[in-house]
N, C-alpha and C positions, 0 to 999 in steps of 0.2 A: 089385399086381405087374405086372398087364397096363398099368396107368395109367403106372407109372414107365418101362416099356419104350416105350410110345407117346411119352412125354415125351423120352426119350433119342434116339429116331429123330428127331424133330422138330428138337430142338436141333442134333443132329449134323448134319441136312440143311441148317438155316440156316448153321451154321458152314462147311460145305462149299460152299454156293453163294456166300457172303461172300468165303471165299478165292479162288474161281475168279474172281469178279467183279472183285477187286482185281488179280490176276494178268492178266486180260485188259486192265483199264484201263491198267496200267503199261506193258504189252507195248505196246499202241497208241501211248501217248506216246513210247516209245522209237524205235518205227519212224518217227513223223513227225518226230522230231528228227535221225535219221540220214538220211532220205530214202529208207528202204527200205519204206516203206509201199506197198501195193498201189493207188495212186491211178489209176484207169482214165482220168480225164480229162487226165492231164499230158501235155504235149506232147513232153517228153523223157524217154525212158526210161532208167532205170539198170540195168535187169535184166542179171545177169550181170556188172556191173562192180563191181570190187573199190574199196571207198572207204577213205581213211586215215581214222582216227578222231582222230588228232591234227592239230592245225592248225598247219602250219609256215608260216614266212613265205616268200611266192612271190617272184619277181623284181619285183613292183610294190610289194613292201614291205607287203603285207597278209597277214594270217592267215585263210585261207577254207579251207572244205572243198574236197577234190578228189573227183572230176572236178568241173571248174567248171560252173556252170550256164550255159546259152545267154545269159541275160541278162549275166552277167559277162563272157563271151568277147565280146559286142558292146560292153560299156562299155570294155573294155581296147582293143580295135580302135579303137573311135570315138575315144578319148582320145589314141592314139598318132597317129591320121590328122591330129590338129589342127596338128601341127608342119609338116604339109606343104600345108596348103590355107588359102586365103582364105575367111573367112566373116563374117558380120555379128556373130554372138556364138559364143564358144566357151566352155563352162561347165566342161569336163574337160581334163585334160592328163596324158600319160604319155609321156615320151621314148622314141622307138623305139631299142631295143638289141637286137643279136643274141640275147642271153640271153632276152629278153622274147618275142621271135618264136619262138625254139626252144621256150620254154615253153609257149606257145600252141598251136603245132604239135603238141607231145607231148600236150596235153590233149585236142586234137581226136580223138586216137586212143583215149581212154580212155571215150568215151561217144558216144551218138547225138545228133546235133544236126540240126535241121530244114534249115540252111544249111550244114552242114560242108563241102561243096564249094566253095562260094563263100568262106567264111572261110580255107580252105586255099589257094585261088588268091590272095587278097589277102596273105596272110602269106608265101607262097613268092615272090611277085613281090618283096615287101619284102625278103626274105631275100637276093634276087638283086640287090638295088640299084635295082630297077625301080619307080618311084615316079610315072610318067607318068599312071597311072590312079587316083592318090590322090583326086582329086575324085570320081570314079565310087564308088571305094571308101567314102569317107566318106559320100556321100549314100545308098548302098545301106543302110548301118547306120543313118544317120539317119531314113531312112523306116520301117526295121523299129522304130525307137523312137518312132514317131509325131512325129518333130521337127515343130515349126511355126515355130521361129525359128532361123537359123544355117545354111542350107543352103551348101554350099561352091560357090563361085563360079569358083575359078581356083586354081592352083598357085601357091605361095609362090616367090620366087626364092631362091636359096642365102643371100643376105644377109638377106632377110625372115625366112627360117627361123632363122637364127643369132639375130636380135634377138628373134623370138618366144620362142625357148627361154631365152635370157638374161633375158627379161622375166617369166618364170614363177617366182612365189615358192616354189611347192611343187606337188608332183604330187597330182591329185585325180581322182576319177571323179564 
């Protein structure tokens, strides 16, 4: 009788520990997929930020989780800046539109970003039609991305900008 009771306790403990282990493993996978894990080394914090689980298409034609990552904010600004600047090489392109500028400005309010003030300054200038600093804006992001080819050297003329946009087959980052 004592032997049956001991065996029942052992089996019950093993089952309980197995269930607990599976629960913790699944829970940690879910956290890493949604970005809610407590990763202390992450440069950008999403603490207290509500994220949408559904991925809706944004004004850039992409389905991504929001709030946007800092890397994606940089990619979008960098790609948009290409229509305004002369550079040896340009690998990404997104046309600057009021809808995209507004979208990025709203994303800046949803999260903490290391260079939020600078991004906001760039986008606000563009929103107001002020592009005379586009070379500096491009090169700021280019340096953050550790660029080694394609530093902006000058602003495009209005004619050059139209030709550049017309020559783009598709938008890409």
